[in-house]
Backbone bond lengths (Angstrom), bond angles and torsions (degrees), N, CA, C in turn:
res aa  C-N    CA-C-N  psi(-1)  N-CA   C-N-CA  omega(-1)  CA-C   N-CA-C  phi
1 M - - - 1.453 - - 1.534 111.04 -
2 R 1.348 115.77 -39.06 1.470 118.91 178.82 1.529 110.65 -59.15
3 T 1.315 116.59 -43.03 1.469 120.49 179.91 1.520 110.66 -62.06
4 L 1.312 117.12 -42.33 1.462 121.83 178.23 1.534 110.26 -61.05
5 I 1.321 116.27 -44.64 1.469 121.12 178.87 1.529 110.36 -62.65
6 L 1.326 116.91 -46.42 1.463 120.58 -178.36 1.528 111.63 -64.06
7 N 1.328 116.70 -41.65 1.467 119.42 178.39 1.522 111.44 -64.14
8 G 1.327 116.70 -42.14 1.464 120.16 176.90 1.514 111.98 -66.21
9 A 1.324 116.59 -42.04 1.466 121.18 179.90 1.517 111.00 -63.40
10 R 1.335 117.38 -39.91 1.464 120.89 178.78 1.529 109.63 -56.90
11 K 1.306 116.81 -45.96 1.472 120.67 179.75 1.530 110.91 -62.82
12 V 1.324 116.13 -44.28 1.467 120.33 -177.83 1.528 110.77 -66.23
13 F 1.322 118.31 -45.76 1.463 121.03 -179.81 1.528 110.78 -61.31
14 L 1.318 116.99 -40.97 1.459 120.17 -179.42 1.528 111.82 -70.42
15 R 1.302 116.66 -37.02 1.460 121.04 -177.47 1.526 111.78 -76.10
16 E 1.340 116.24 -41.11 1.462 120.40 -170.99 1.522 114.58 -111.25
17 G 1.325 117.15 -11.25 1.458 120.09 -174.37 1.524 109.61 82.19
18 Y 1.309 115.36 162.20 1.455 119.05 -176.06 1.528 111.72 -64.33
19 E 1.314 116.78 -47.74 1.471 120.56 -174.29 1.524 112.77 -61.38
20 S 1.316 117.29 -38.56 1.473 120.38 -177.37 1.523 112.81 -84.22
21 A 1.309 117.18 -17.36 1.468 120.45 179.30 1.524 110.14 -71.76
22 S 1.319 115.55 151.50 1.461 120.39 177.08 1.525 109.23 -144.85
23 I 1.304 115.50 164.22 1.466 120.56 175.24 1.526 108.98 -58.41
24 R 1.313 116.43 -38.55 1.482 120.29 179.04 1.536 110.66 -62.10
25 N 1.352 117.41 -44.11 1.476 120.41 177.52 1.527 111.17 -60.11
26 I 1.312 115.10 -42.69 1.471 119.85 -179.38 1.528 109.61 -65.19
27 A 1.328 116.63 -42.50 1.463 121.05 178.99 1.533 110.65 -61.48
28 E 1.320 116.07 -42.11 1.475 119.83 178.10 1.519 110.83 -63.78
29 E 1.312 116.76 -38.12 1.472 121.60 -179.75 1.527 111.45 -61.39
30 I 1.327 116.79 -36.09 1.471 119.47 -176.79 1.537 112.50 -104.53
31 N 1.323 116.12 6.17 1.476 121.85 178.28 1.531 113.14 59.78
32 Y 1.315 115.43 43.96 1.460 122.61 174.08 1.519 108.34 -129.14
33 S 1.304 116.09 168.62 1.456 119.89 177.70 1.531 109.52 -82.40
34 P 1.335 117.35 153.42 1.466 119.76 176.94 1.537 112.11 -56.71
35 S 1.336 116.90 -34.70 1.469 119.11 -178.94 1.527 111.59 -63.12
36 S 1.335 116.93 -28.85 1.470 119.97 176.29 1.523 110.39 -63.32
37 I 1.317 115.89 -39.00 1.467 119.86 179.91 1.527 110.32 -71.94
38 Y 1.320 116.74 -40.69 1.470 120.15 179.86 1.529 112.27 -62.88
39 F 1.307 116.97 -20.27 1.465 120.19 175.78 1.535 110.08 -65.42
40 Y 1.353 116.20 -30.73 1.462 121.36 -177.47 1.528 113.94 -102.42
41 Y 1.328 116.60 -30.30 1.465 121.17 -175.48 1.519 110.07 -135.88
42 K 1.332 116.12 138.52 1.466 120.87 -179.60 1.526 112.01 -72.44
43 E 1.353 115.97 -37.03 1.463 119.97 -176.97 1.522 109.61 -160.50
44 K 1.321 116.18 169.80 1.463 120.86 -173.55 1.529 112.64 -64.58
45 G 1.327 117.76 -29.08 1.467 120.74 178.34 1.516 111.68 -61.22
46 E 1.308 116.06 -36.01 1.461 120.87 178.68 1.538 110.15 -66.56
47 I 1.323 116.54 -39.09 1.467 121.09 177.69 1.525 109.53 -66.48
48 F 1.323 116.48 -46.05 1.463 120.97 179.67 1.524 110.19 -58.77
49 Q 1.322 116.55 -45.61 1.465 120.97 -178.79 1.527 110.83 -61.35
50 E 1.320 116.81 -39.74 1.469 119.59 179.25 1.532 110.84 -66.23
51 L 1.327 117.63 -40.30 1.465 120.58 176.61 1.526 110.76 -64.10
52 H 1.314 115.89 -42.27 1.461 122.28 178.85 1.528 110.20 -58.86
53 E 1.310 116.12 -49.14 1.468 121.40 179.77 1.529 111.04 -64.23
54 E 1.319 116.56 -40.82 1.466 120.85 179.73 1.525 110.56 -60.51
55 G 1.319 116.99 -42.76 1.460 120.76 177.96 1.522 111.78 -61.11
56 F 1.318 117.15 -47.10 1.462 119.86 179.03 1.524 111.92 -67.46
57 R 1.316 117.42 -34.42 1.465 121.01 176.87 1.539 109.31 -61.72
58 L 1.327 116.37 -42.30 1.456 121.28 178.64 1.531 111.02 -64.76
59 L 1.328 117.04 -46.77 1.464 120.74 178.22 1.528 110.61 -61.87
60 L 1.310 116.82 -45.42 1.460 121.41 -179.57 1.528 110.97 -60.90
61 S 1.326 116.87 -42.11 1.471 119.57 -179.74 1.524 111.03 -63.12
62 K 1.324 116.83 -34.10 1.467 120.43 179.24 1.525 111.43 -71.17
63 T 1.332 117.86 -31.36 1.467 119.62 177.87 1.530 111.32 -80.77
64 M 1.322 117.32 -29.97 1.465 120.45 -178.83 1.531 112.05 -66.65
65 V 1.314 116.74 -24.93 1.462 121.11 177.07 1.525 110.38 -59.41
66 L 1.313 116.77 -23.77 1.461 121.92 -177.12 1.527 113.50 -88.32
67 D 1.312 118.01 1.09 1.466 121.08 -176.49 1.532 112.80 -59.18
68 H 1.313 117.82 -23.51 1.471 120.90 -178.96 1.536 112.73 -74.57
69 V 1.326 117.41 -15.13 1.470 120.86 -179.18 1.528 107.68 -72.30
70 K 1.319 115.49 115.64 1.473 120.28 -172.54 1.521 113.34 -71.12
71 D 1.312 117.80 -44.03 1.457 121.21 -177.92 1.531 108.68 -73.17
72 P 1.343 117.80 116.48 1.470 119.39 -175.43 1.529 113.81 -62.83
73 F 1.342 117.84 -32.65 1.457 118.71 179.11 1.526 110.96 -70.50
74 E 1.314 117.56 -38.73 1.470 120.61 175.85 1.535 109.64 -62.91
75 R 1.328 115.46 -39.00 1.473 119.91 177.80 1.527 110.44 -65.61
76 L 1.332 117.16 -41.47 1.470 121.28 178.52 1.529 110.14 -61.09
77 K 1.316 117.16 -44.13 1.465 120.49 178.54 1.532 110.17 -60.09
78 A 1.323 116.38 -42.83 1.466 120.06 179.34 1.528 111.30 -66.62
79 V 1.330 117.01 -37.92 1.467 120.90 178.27 1.530 110.10 -62.74
80 C 1.317 117.23 -39.66 1.474 120.21 176.80 1.527 110.11 -58.77
81 G 1.327 116.45 -43.88 1.460 120.70 177.94 1.519 112.45 -63.83
82 V 1.318 116.71 -39.46 1.470 121.25 178.54 1.529 110.11 -63.28
83 F 1.326 116.52 -42.58 1.464 120.83 -179.96 1.531 110.32 -59.64
84 I 1.323 116.19 -46.85 1.461 121.25 -179.68 1.532 110.30 -64.45
85 D 1.327 116.95 -45.96 1.471 120.19 178.52 1.525 111.50 -62.22
86 F 1.330 116.54 -36.52 1.462 119.95 177.75 1.525 110.11 -60.48
87 A 1.328 116.78 -46.21 1.471 120.31 179.86 1.528 110.72 -63.79
88 I 1.322 116.84 -40.00 1.469 120.55 -179.55 1.529 111.12 -63.71
89 H 1.314 116.56 -44.54 1.470 120.92 -172.37 1.524 114.36 -95.33
90 N 1.323 117.23 -5.31 1.465 121.01 -177.19 1.526 110.73 -138.36
91 K 1.326 116.00 52.42 1.464 120.55 -177.40 1.525 112.33 -54.15
92 D 1.324 116.88 -42.74 1.468 120.16 -178.39 1.525 111.17 -60.09
93 F 1.324 115.68 -50.49 1.458 118.74 178.83 1.524 110.36 -62.20
94 Y 1.327 117.44 -44.30 1.456 120.28 -177.72 1.527 110.65 -57.72
95 N 1.307 115.71 -46.30 1.471 119.45 178.60 1.526 111.49 -59.83
96 L 1.324 117.46 -43.43 1.467 119.95 179.89 1.531 111.92 -68.15
97 M 1.318 116.50 -35.80 1.458 120.63 -177.24 1.524 112.73 -74.23
98 F 1.342 116.86 -36.50 1.455 119.39 -169.54 1.526 115.70 -123.36
99 I 1.330 118.68 -19.83 1.457 119.36 -170.16 1.524 112.99 -112.56
100 V 1.331 117.90 -46.39 1.463 120.40 179.43 1.528 108.22 -66.28
101 E 1.312 116.17 131.69 1.470 121.48 -179.12 1.523 109.68 -61.18
102 P 1.336 117.73 126.19 1.469 120.13 -179.71 1.529 111.35 -67.52
103 P 1.331 116.74 155.52 1.459 121.26 -174.72 1.515 114.90 -60.51
104 M 1.312 117.68 -47.45 1.453 119.32 178.13 1.504 108.19 -155.93
105 K 1.288 114.36 150.14 1.451 119.98 179.92 1.525 108.35 -79.27
106 K 1.328 115.16 122.03 1.456 119.64 176.22 1.525 109.04 -79.85
107 K 1.299 115.42 164.02 1.457 119.46 173.60 1.522 108.30 -64.68
108 A 1.306 116.53 146.79 1.464 121.51 -177.02 1.525 111.77 -55.97
109 E 1.331 117.42 -38.64 1.465 118.83 -178.24 1.527 111.72 -67.94
110 D 1.327 118.35 -26.31 1.467 121.48 176.65 1.522 111.00 -73.61
111 D 1.320 117.39 -28.23 1.456 122.14 -175.10 1.526 113.52 -80.26
112 K 1.320 118.78 -15.91 1.458 121.43 -173.62 1.524 113.05 -61.17
113 N 1.316 117.82 -28.49 1.458 120.08 -176.18 1.522 113.80 -104.53
114 N 1.328 118.13 3.02 1.456 117.50 -179.34 1.527 109.89 -75.48
115 M 1.321 115.33 164.64 1.456 120.63 -174.71 1.530 112.24 -63.94
116 G 1.325 117.89 -34.33 1.458 120.36 177.74 1.522 111.15 -62.21
117 A 1.338 116.14 -44.94 1.462 120.65 178.89 1.529 110.80 -65.00
118 Q 1.324 116.71 -39.33 1.466 120.13 178.07 1.529 111.21 -63.06
119 T 1.326 115.91 -39.89 1.458 120.71 179.43 1.528 110.39 -65.10
120 L 1.334 117.08 -45.39 1.457 121.28 177.97 1.529 110.84 -62.82
121 N 1.318 117.42 -43.08 1.466 120.81 179.78 1.522 111.84 -61.94
122 R 1.331 116.67 -35.28 1.475 119.75 176.70 1.528 109.95 -63.38
123 L 1.326 117.26 -40.89 1.465 120.27 178.45 1.525 110.12 -64.11
124 I 1.324 116.44 -47.54 1.470 120.05 -179.96 1.530 110.38 -59.65
125 N 1.321 117.04 -45.05 1.472 119.94 179.67 1.522 111.70 -64.62
126 L 1.321 117.41 -35.40 1.463 120.75 177.66 1.529 110.30 -66.42
127 V 1.315 117.62 -41.49 1.470 120.75 176.89 1.533 109.29 -64.03
128 K 1.321 117.71 -39.19 1.475 120.83 176.55 1.530 110.64 -61.92
129 E 1.333 116.62 -39.66 1.471 120.36 176.73 1.525 110.26 -62.08
130 C 1.323 116.71 -40.89 1.464 120.67 177.98 1.527 110.32 -61.71
131 I 1.315 116.45 -43.59 1.469 121.17 179.63 1.530 110.09 -63.39
132 A 1.331 116.82 -43.20 1.467 121.23 179.04 1.530 111.49 -63.61
133 A 1.331 116.11 -29.36 1.470 120.96 179.68 1.532 112.16 -85.63
134 G 1.344 117.35 2.27 1.462 120.83 175.92 1.521 115.33 100.97
135 K 1.302 117.53 0.71 1.471 121.09 177.86 1.531 107.78 -92.32
136 F 1.315 117.66 151.45 1.464 123.71 177.39 1.533 111.63 59.71
137 K 1.321 116.31 47.87 1.463 121.18 -178.58 1.522 110.97 -58.20
138 N 1.318 115.47 140.21 1.467 124.35 177.73 1.535 113.60 60.45
139 M 1.312 117.12 25.35 1.465 120.61 178.35 1.524 109.01 -108.80
140 D 1.308 115.53 148.38 1.459 121.91 177.46 1.537 108.94 -84.72
141 A 1.319 116.76 126.01 1.467 121.51 -175.35 1.525 112.27 -61.74
142 D 1.316 117.10 -40.42 1.465 119.65 179.90 1.527 111.26 -65.55
143 N 1.336 116.36 -45.90 1.468 119.83 -179.76 1.521 111.76 -63.32
144 L 1.329 116.63 -43.83 1.459 119.99 -179.37 1.532 110.37 -67.50
145 S 1.326 117.58 -40.02 1.473 121.02 177.56 1.520 110.24 -61.46
146 F 1.333 116.53 -42.30 1.462 120.74 177.82 1.537 110.59 -61.68
147 T 1.319 116.13 -42.04 1.467 120.51 -179.32 1.524 111.00 -65.58
148 I 1.317 116.84 -43.93 1.468 120.69 178.70 1.526 110.23 -62.89
149 L 1.329 116.04 -47.99 1.461 119.85 179.70 1.527 110.90 -61.74
150 S 1.317 117.23 -40.75 1.466 121.00 179.96 1.523 111.20 -62.87
151 A 1.307 117.05 -41.95 1.466 120.40 179.05 1.524 110.66 -65.23
152 L 1.323 116.76 -47.35 1.470 120.58 179.45 1.522 111.04 -63.01
153 H 1.321 115.68 -43.29 1.462 119.67 -179.72 1.525 111.33 -66.87
154 G 1.312 117.10 -39.88 1.462 119.86 179.06 1.521 111.49 -58.40
155 M 1.331 115.72 -47.99 1.469 119.52 177.85 1.527 110.90 -61.89
156 S 1.325 115.69 -44.62 1.466 120.70 -176.84 1.522 111.90 -66.72
157 A 1.324 116.87 -40.81 1.464 120.35 179.77 1.526 110.53 -64.84
158 L 1.321 117.04 -42.27 1.465 120.31 177.35 1.526 110.27 -61.40
159 F 1.315 116.36 -42.45 1.466 120.96 178.40 1.530 110.97 -63.69
160 C 1.321 116.52 -49.78 1.466 120.88 -175.52 1.521 112.83 -66.40
161 K 1.307 117.21 -25.21 1.461 121.48 178.29 1.532 111.37 -99.14
162 D 1.335 116.52 14.63 1.465 122.84 177.43 1.527 112.54 54.78
163 R 1.322 116.09 45.17 1.462 121.60 -179.88 1.532 111.82 -107.82
164 T 1.333 117.03 19.44 1.466 120.01 -177.82 1.528 112.39 -107.11
165 N 1.314 117.30 8.03 1.464 121.60 -174.99 1.522 113.69 -67.69
166 T 1.315 118.33 -21.69 1.466 120.14 -177.94 1.523 112.16 -68.23
167 F 1.314 117.07 -19.06 1.459 121.67 175.88 1.524 107.23 -92.42
168 S 1.330 116.17 81.36 1.462 120.84 -168.56 1.524 114.21 -85.28
169 D 1.327 117.91 -1.91 1.459 119.21 -177.75 1.526 113.23 -79.71
170 R 1.343 117.59 -5.68 1.472 121.73 179.32 1.517 109.42 -156.98
171 S 1.299 115.86 167.39 1.470 119.75 -179.95 1.525 109.62 -70.65
172 S 1.303 114.86 159.60 1.470 119.87 177.73 1.521 110.63 -61.15
173 E 1.316 116.50 -37.68 1.470 120.72 179.06 1.530 110.64 -63.22
174 Q 1.335 116.02 -43.42 1.462 119.82 179.44 1.526 110.60 -67.02
175 L 1.308 116.53 -38.31 1.455 120.96 176.72 1.533 110.58 -59.27
176 M 1.310 116.22 -41.86 1.474 120.63 177.98 1.526 110.48 -61.61
177 R 1.310 116.30 -47.40 1.468 120.07 -178.45 1.538 110.77 -65.42
178 D 1.340 116.21 -40.04 1.463 119.72 177.23 1.529 110.67 -64.86
179 G 1.316 117.02 -39.91 1.463 120.87 177.47 1.517 111.66 -61.95
180 S 1.335 116.34 -41.12 1.462 120.82 178.19 1.529 110.34 -63.98
181 E 1.330 116.64 -41.89 1.469 120.19 178.05 1.531 111.29 -63.87
182 T 1.320 116.66 -36.76 1.471 120.30 177.24 1.529 110.36 -65.62
183 L 1.327 117.32 -43.00 1.465 120.95 176.20 1.529 110.21 -58.53
184 I 1.309 116.98 -44.60 1.470 121.08 -179.78 1.524 109.69 -63.27
185 A 1.338 117.97 -41.03 1.471 120.89 178.17 1.522 110.80 -61.02
186 I 1.326 116.77 -38.59 1.478 120.51 176.96 1.527 109.99 -65.55
187 L 1.337 116.76 -44.06 1.463 121.07 -179.57 1.527 110.68 -63.78
188 E 1.323 117.25 -34.98 1.471 120.28 179.54 1.520 111.82 -63.50
189 R 1.316 116.98 -27.40 1.473 121.17 -178.63 1.520 112.98 -83.45
190 L 1.319 117.63 -11.84 1.471 120.27 -178.12 1.511 111.25 -79.23
C-alpha cells in the first residue's frame, strides 16, 4: 500500500506542485479514501519527504557501485555520468529531489543525515580524494564540488524541464551525455 501511495503522490506532486497537492488528491489518484492514506502517513509533507529520500537513496546506490574504482578521478568521471544517466532515466525523481519546492525547511542539524546530504558529502569526499592524489592542485574541495554539482544539475534541470529542444542537431539525451563529457574535459585540464 505504501508503494501505491508513493507512486500516486509522485504523480500528484509533479502535476500540481507541493502546495496544491493534498491527501485528497493523492487518494483520488490511487482510488482510495483519504483515511487509507492517513493510516500510513500523518500529512503530505511526510509523503514528500519519503519520496525525496527514496530518490536520493536510488542515486546514492548507483554511485556506490563505483566504489571499487581505485583512481579517484576516474571514479569522479564515472559519477558525473551516473548523475546524468539518473536524470535521464528518472525524471520524476529528479524533479522531486531538485526542482519541486520542498514542503518546509528543516533545521540544518536535522539535514546532516538525510540522503541528499549523504550524496553531497560523497561528492565532496571524492573531490578531496582527487586533490590528495594530486589532481585539482590548490583548489578548494567544497568550491569545486559545488561547481561540479551546479554544472551537472544545470544540464539535468534543463533536460527534466524539456528546455533542451533548441539544440536540434541531436537528442536531448545525447546533448546531456555530450555536456557531461565536456565538463569532464574541463576537469581534466584543471
